[in-house]
Phi, psi and omega in degrees: 000141181203196182170197180223150178248128185234151168291128186293335185267316183265344187064016176281147178294145179248111179281150175073013176286144178267131178241131182229135172215103190065241180259010181257138187227148176208164173235146176276148183274189183298341180264004180081009183268146178223154174228137175231152171303159177304131185240154176298146191291339179277353184280139177268161184238123175262135180228145177210150174206142180305131179091004184228159169288145169297150178221145177235124186231143176282159171211163182257012187088356177265167176308138184231139172262124183254116183256114178261133179278127171304139181204136179232109180296136168237107202240155162250149179265137172231131176285175178303319176292321181298316181288338178269353181262122187301320186292318179292319183293311181297323174299322178291317180295323174299316179298319179298319179290340185252341183237189181290351182297148182209011187208159174231139164256122188240131178293122169269321170213108190270191186297338178253015175080005185285132177246128191281351182235163172285108195248135176293328182293320177296315182292322179294330178282357180078020179266150177279140175248153179294155181296335179235131177292144173294319173243113187292320184226086181292319172305317177292323176293321176303313182300311184301314181292323177295321179298336177271005172085012185275125175284138190233124180247126176265113182273124179239118172276122190266293190260346163285094188214089181298320183295313182289327175299319182293321188280336183232073185298339180286348177264001190281159170283137184238160177277178183298332182269002179100348185284157173295125181284131176247131183280183182295345180259011181073031183241147176267158179240159171260156192280107180307334184288348180259116184298336179295339175287343177289329196301316187299314179298318178301311183293318181294326177291328174293319176305309182297317182297315181297329173295334178111014175303146182277332185213150178245124185243128175256126177243158188055032175274064193196167174279157176302145174270071175214155183264157170077016183268162183243140181227177185283347173230160179308143184278073176249161179295320177304312183291324179293310183293330179293323181292313177299313183294321176300316177302309182296322174301314178298319180295315176305315178295311184288334186267347184310316180298338179272351179052042180266158175285151172241142176215163179220137177271138177225155173295147181303322185292344176302324178294337181262328191277137174281159178082202184253011180059022181063025182242348188084007179257088173265114194304319181297320181288314174308322179297341179279345190254334189240156174285321186228133169262136182237088177287143177269107190256030176298122177303326180300334183278353182262087186300323180252011181075200175224167183303130184084352183219083184272356172245081192306318188298332180278358188221052180302321180295312181293324179302314181293306186298317186278332179288317176292321177301324179288324175296315180299310183301309186298322185268336188075010185270159172282164184298336183289353170273004175239142176220096190280159167269137181238155184279118177233033180223160178299148180304143175238356190246344187231269190249006177063026181293153177280139172265111189245196190305319184291317180291319179293317181296320179301321179290315181302308188295324176300314178297311185293332179291339177262012177071024180295162180277062178083199183196168182227132178263135178248129168221117183294338177267001168068025182244123188230137182264341192088002178300132180081005180256145179281147174289151178293139181278000000 
């Protein structure tokens, strides 16, 4: 059984699309053509390609044409508490209905280890769960949001995990004297060098994919940005990058049957720095493992600015434009392989100015000018005014 994958609008062939049916996998060639072993007529076929919506089509065992719709997510972030809070969730959905927004990034495991549903993965990790889930029926909520046309990204904070660190003290990152290292937010991390620390995040990713999330996004997929720490392996660039690459390889393998997109968040400076920035994040290597790279391009996060722009708050457009351009140059990838995080919160590092319509629009336009696969707005409090967003046509 085989077929061809086409752009639904132009009818041009799509090369490199992923086709999955059960445990059978294929990729389309330069002409959009793919081949799979003979399949039962009742088996559905899942297809995905960078820059397009996922699609699932029935087939009869005969050659099939799969038409994929071009799509660029324009998203708001909601924490685990935010998606469970009717006021915050409905406010986000109202903005999606009225503006160019069309997607949500939802915490599956957030910065404080909170998981919004009763999770088998959390139980298997030996962690305590609250008596009442934040979201009682995540699968049902995903269906509701999909019916509204919302693209859904599951954000998973990987190695910054206070709950797992408390439950498994042998897995924590330690200081030079052997004590548990605590970050600036008062939280412990688990050691990325230990494959055992990968399991909870990988299992949660599988649960999210089974619920129907379109994309799995890994955040804090890195070593801590601090000096003098100890891990289970020597703190060398080769060991750090091998750990991050190994995690992503495992994620790709385990999530392949779900045919979801994979993405990874990186510091904005990772686009500029050679090597792995002492984090295990070597941009060129990450690009080989994920569909989308998501640099965090918040001007407030650029403490020393960028070349030519040492006052980042005064240059939100240039921060996004030049950093993305550097990432494109470094990787040789087209813009569609990037989807950046943009700042929609007040400055915290310089003069605490509000980021309003002009600043948000400048960031959006800079990203779109470089052909990114959309963008994502971050506000840790999950409150968005719609400033800087275009009205729906």
